[in-house]
C-alpha positions as CSV (number, residue, x, y, z in Angstrom):
1,M,-11.0,-29.9,17.4
2,T,-8.4,-27.0,17.3
3,L,-7.8,-24.8,20.3
4,R,-9.5,-21.9,18.5
5,M,-12.6,-23.9,17.8
6,R,-12.7,-25.0,21.4
7,V,-12.6,-21.4,22.5
8,L,-15.4,-20.4,20.1
9,D,-17.4,-23.3,21.3
10,Q,-17.2,-22.0,24.9
11,R,-17.8,-18.4,24.0
12,D,-21.2,-18.1,25.8
13,R,-19.6,-19.4,29.0
14,L,-16.7,-17.0,29.1
15,P,-16.7,-13.6,30.9
16,T,-16.9,-10.6,28.5
17,W,-13.5,-9.4,29.5
18,M,-11.9,-12.8,28.8
19,W,-13.6,-13.0,25.4
20,K,-12.3,-9.5,24.4
21,F,-8.8,-10.5,25.6
22,L,-8.9,-13.7,23.5
23,K,-10.1,-11.8,20.5
24,Q,-7.1,-9.5,20.8
25,V,-4.7,-12.4,21.2
26,N,-6.3,-14.0,18.1
27,L,-5.7,-10.8,16.1
28,V,-2.0,-10.6,17.1
29,F,-1.6,-14.3,16.3
30,D,-3.1,-13.8,12.8
31,V,-0.7,-10.9,12.2
32,L,2.3,-12.9,13.2
33,V,1.3,-15.9,11.1
34,C,0.8,-13.7,8.1
35,R,4.1,-11.8,8.5
36,I,6.2,-14.9,9.3
37,T,4.8,-16.6,6.2
38,N,5.8,-13.6,4.1
39,S,9.2,-13.5,5.8
40,V,10.0,-17.0,4.8
41,K,9.6,-16.0,1.2
42,A,11.3,-12.6,1.5
43,F,13.8,-12.5,4.4
44,R,17.5,-12.9,3.8
45,P,19.9,-13.5,6.7
46,V,22.2,-10.8,5.4
47,E,19.4,-8.2,5.1
48,W,21.2,-5.8,7.5
49,G,24.4,-6.0,5.5
50,Y,23.2,-5.3,2.0
51,H,24.7,-3.1,-0.7
52,V,22.9,-1.3,-3.5
53,A,23.0,-3.0,-6.9
54,I,21.6,-2.1,-10.3
55,A,19.8,-4.6,-12.5
56,R,18.0,-4.3,-15.9
57,F,14.4,-5.4,-16.2
58,N,13.2,-5.1,-19.8
59,Q,13.8,-1.4,-20.6
60,F,14.2,-0.4,-17.0
61,E,17.3,0.1,-14.9
62,V,16.5,-0.5,-11.2
63,A,18.7,0.3,-8.1
64,Y,17.8,-2.0,-5.2
65,R,19.1,-3.5,-2.0
66,E,20.8,-6.7,-3.1
67,G,20.1,-9.8,-1.0
68,T,17.0,-8.2,0.6
69,S,13.2,-8.5,0.2
70,D,13.5,-5.9,-2.5
71,E,14.2,-8.8,-4.8
72,A,10.8,-10.3,-4.0
73,V,9.2,-7.2,-5.3
74,F,10.5,-7.9,-8.8
75,G,8.3,-11.0,-8.8
76,H,5.2,-8.8,-9.2
77,S,6.7,-6.0,-11.2
78,F,7.1,-5.0,-14.9
79,D,6.2,-8.1,-17.0
80,N,4.7,-9.7,-13.9
81,D,3.0,-6.5,-12.7
82,F,0.4,-7.1,-10.0
83,F,-1.4,-3.8,-10.1
84,F,-2.3,-3.1,-13.8
85,T,-3.0,-6.9,-14.2
86,N,-5.7,-6.7,-11.5
87,A,-7.2,-3.7,-13.2
88,P,-8.0,-5.0,-16.7
89,E,-10.9,-2.5,-17.0
90,Y,-8.3,0.3,-17.1
91,T,-6.2,1.1,-20.2
92,P,-3.9,4.0,-19.5
93,K,-4.2,7.0,-21.9
94,P,-1.0,8.8,-22.9
95,D,-2.0,11.9,-20.9
96,D,-3.4,10.3,-17.8
97,I,-2.5,11.3,-14.2
98,I,-1.6,8.4,-11.9
99,I,-0.9,8.5,-8.2
100,D,1.3,5.7,-6.6
101,V,0.7,5.6,-2.8
102,G,3.4,3.4,-1.3
103,A,5.8,3.7,-4.2
104,Q,8.7,2.0,-2.4
105,H,11.7,2.0,-4.8
106,G,9.5,2.8,-7.8
107,T,8.9,-0.3,-9.9
108,F,5.2,0.5,-10.4
109,S,5.9,4.2,-10.9
110,L,8.4,3.4,-13.6
111,L,6.0,1.1,-15.4
112,A,3.1,3.6,-15.1
113,A,5.3,6.5,-16.4
114,S,6.1,4.5,-19.5
115,K,2.4,4.1,-20.2
116,V,1.5,7.8,-19.8
117,P,4.3,9.7,-21.7
118,R,2.3,12.9,-21.9
119,G,0.8,12.5,-18.5
120,K,2.3,12.3,-15.0
121,V,2.9,9.9,-12.2
122,F,2.9,11.2,-8.6
123,A,4.8,8.8,-6.4
124,V,4.4,8.9,-2.6
125,E,6.8,7.1,-0.3
126,P,7.2,7.6,3.5
127,C,10.4,5.6,4.1
128,L,13.4,7.8,3.6
129,E,15.7,5.0,2.4
130,S,13.2,3.7,-0.1
131,F,12.4,7.2,-1.2
132,N,16.1,7.8,-2.0
133,L,16.1,4.7,-4.1
134,L,13.0,5.9,-5.8
135,R,14.7,9.1,-6.8
136,I,17.7,7.2,-8.0
137,N,15.5,5.0,-10.2
138,I,13.7,8.0,-11.7
139,A,17.0,9.5,-12.6
140,L,18.5,6.2,-13.9
141,N,15.6,5.9,-16.4
142,G,15.4,9.5,-17.3
143,F,11.7,10.0,-16.6
144,R,10.6,13.6,-16.4
145,N,6.9,12.7,-15.8
146,I,7.4,11.2,-12.3
147,E,7.2,13.5,-9.3
148,A,8.3,11.9,-6.0
149,S,7.3,13.0,-2.6
150,H,8.8,11.9,0.8
151,L,5.5,11.8,2.6
152,A,3.0,9.6,4.4
153,L,-0.6,9.9,3.3
154,S,-2.9,9.6,6.3
155,G,-6.2,10.6,7.8
156,K,-4.9,14.0,9.0
157,K,-2.1,16.5,8.2
158,G,0.9,16.8,10.4
159,E,3.6,14.3,11.4
160,T,3.3,10.5,11.9
161,R,5.5,7.6,12.8
162,L,6.4,5.0,10.2
163,N,7.0,1.8,12.1
164,H,9.7,-0.4,10.6
165,Y,9.0,-4.0,9.9
166,N,12.0,-6.0,11.0
167,F,11.8,-8.9,8.6
168,G,12.7,-7.0,5.5
169,H,12.1,-3.8,3.6
170,W,8.4,-4.3,3.1
171,G,5.7,-4.1,5.7
172,D,6.6,-0.7,7.2
173,S,3.3,0.7,8.6
174,T,1.9,3.9,10.1
175,T,-1.0,2.0,11.6
176,W,0.7,-1.0,13.3
177,R,3.8,-0.9,15.5
178,W,6.0,-3.9,14.9
179,T,9.1,-3.0,16.9
180,S,10.6,0.0,18.6
181,E,12.3,0.9,15.3
182,G,10.8,3.6,13.1
183,E,11.1,7.1,11.7
184,M,9.0,10.3,11.9
185,V,7.7,11.6,8.6
186,S,5.5,14.4,7.4
187,A,1.9,13.4,6.7
188,D,-1.0,14.8,4.7
189,T,-4.5,13.8,3.7
190,L,-5.3,12.6,0.2
191,G,-7.2,15.8,-0.5
192,G,-4.4,18.0,0.9
193,Y,-1.9,16.2,-1.3
194,M,-4.0,16.5,-4.4
195,D,-4.6,20.2,-3.7
196,D,-0.8,20.8,-3.1
197,K,0.1,19.1,-6.4
198,R,-2.9,20.8,-8.2
199,I,-4.3,17.4,-9.3
200,D,-7.9,18.2,-10.4
201,R,-8.5,14.8,-12.0
202,C,-6.7,11.4,-11.3
203,A,-7.3,8.6,-13.8
204,F,-5.9,5.9,-11.5
205,I,-4.6,5.7,-8.0
206,K,-2.8,2.7,-6.5
207,F,-2.6,2.0,-2.8
208,N,-0.1,-0.4,-1.3
209,C,0.5,1.2,2.1
210,E,0.2,-1.5,4.8
211,G,-2.9,-0.4,6.6
212,A,-2.8,3.3,5.9
213,E,-5.5,2.8,3.1
214,F,-8.2,2.8,5.8
215,P,-7.5,6.2,7.4
216,I,-6.6,7.7,4.0
217,L,-9.8,6.8,2.3
218,L,-12.2,6.8,5.2
219,N,-11.2,10.4,6.0
220,S,-11.5,11.5,2.3
221,P,-14.8,13.2,1.7
222,P,-16.9,12.7,-1.4
223,D,-15.7,16.0,-3.0
224,V,-12.1,14.6,-2.9
225,L,-12.9,11.1,-4.1
226,K,-15.0,12.4,-7.0
227,R,-11.8,13.7,-8.5
228,I,-10.6,10.1,-8.9
229,D,-11.8,7.8,-11.7
230,R,-10.4,4.5,-10.6
231,M,-8.4,3.0,-7.8
232,L,-6.8,-0.3,-6.9
233,L,-5.9,-1.0,-3.3
234,N,-4.5,-3.8,-1.1
235,Y,-6.4,-3.6,2.2
236,H,-4.9,-4.9,5.4
237,C,-7.6,-5.2,8.2
238,F,-5.1,-7.0,10.5
239,L,-3.0,-3.8,10.6
240,N,-5.9,-1.7,11.9
241,K,-7.9,-2.2,15.1
242,G,-11.7,-2.3,14.7
243,V,-11.9,-2.0,10.9
244,T,-13.2,-4.3,8.2
245,A,-13.4,-4.3,4.4
246,D,-17.1,-3.4,4.8
247,S,-16.2,0.0,6.0
248,L,-14.3,0.7,2.8
249,V,-17.1,-0.8,0.7
250,Q,-19.7,1.4,2.3
251,H,-17.7,4.6,2.0
252,L,-16.5,4.1,-1.6
253,S,-20.0,2.9,-2.7
254,A,-21.5,6.0,-1.1
255,C,-19.0,8.1,-3.0
256,G,-20.1,6.7,-6.4
257,F,-17.8,3.8,-7.0
258,K,-18.6,0.3,-8.1
259,L,-16.3,-2.3,-6.5
260,R,-14.7,-5.6,-7.4
261,F,-12.8,-7.8,-4.9
262,F,-9.8,-9.9,-5.9
263,E,-7.4,-12.2,-4.1
264,Q,-9.4,-12.1,-0.9
265,K,-7.8,-13.7,2.2
266,R,-8.6,-13.6,5.8
267,R,-8.5,-9.9,6.9
268,R,-6.8,-8.7,3.7
269,G,-7.3,-8.7,0.0
270,G,-7.6,-6.4,-3.0
271,I,-10.3,-4.0,-4.3
272,Y,-10.7,-2.4,-7.7
273,A,-13.0,0.6,-7.6
274,E,-14.3,2.5,-10.6
275,R,-16.4,5.6,-10.6
276,I,-20.0,5.0,-11.9
277,P,-20.7,7.4,-14.8
278,V,-23.4,9.9,-13.9
């Protein structure tokens, strides 16, 4: 019997304060295990000494941080795209509007822009360094239908802290503090951002924002979400205290979406949501 199973077996005999403390320890442990596992795949010992390189992927030229976890992103980009692949119900139309929340250096935005030549992609990235690479990649590929914003979407408008993840250039989060390192960034709600960009209708929105999907969506009222036809999101319960995937399910269902889960794991996974025709 593992230590965790032994603790669970003794739950009724433990004081309430001790049980709450052990639950918090368990949460921190799960986060560490998940991130260390990812780091084994992505971390490079020279991550702090990288230089910017440019490589070609099919028809795309991409600037990236050579020798860093940026390289791992290419494993689920372009021909191996993770997001459109997990939304087979959606076929982009040439004039669609797409929003990319957590654009990083832009691999999904580039692919999306190529699919909507008469439409537009709105790319949102809070990390200044990644945002600058995003702008470089838009220019390198000559896309005029991508608009990039250095911004964090959140549950409220103002300013928020983006906490840097110290095992690579993925994992930066506004909802979980990894280390003392980070940066302050302007924040807006999903509705505020869509109003600012005059987005009346969004065909598809992708969320890969390391925990921020919860405050963004749970603080978006029905009148905002009704302007979105489809969404795909990676959810990270372990980067938020006191939330579960059920809270997203209940809110999105109440706002008129039908949902499908994919690649579910403990405290994280993916959701594809599509608006139910009225």
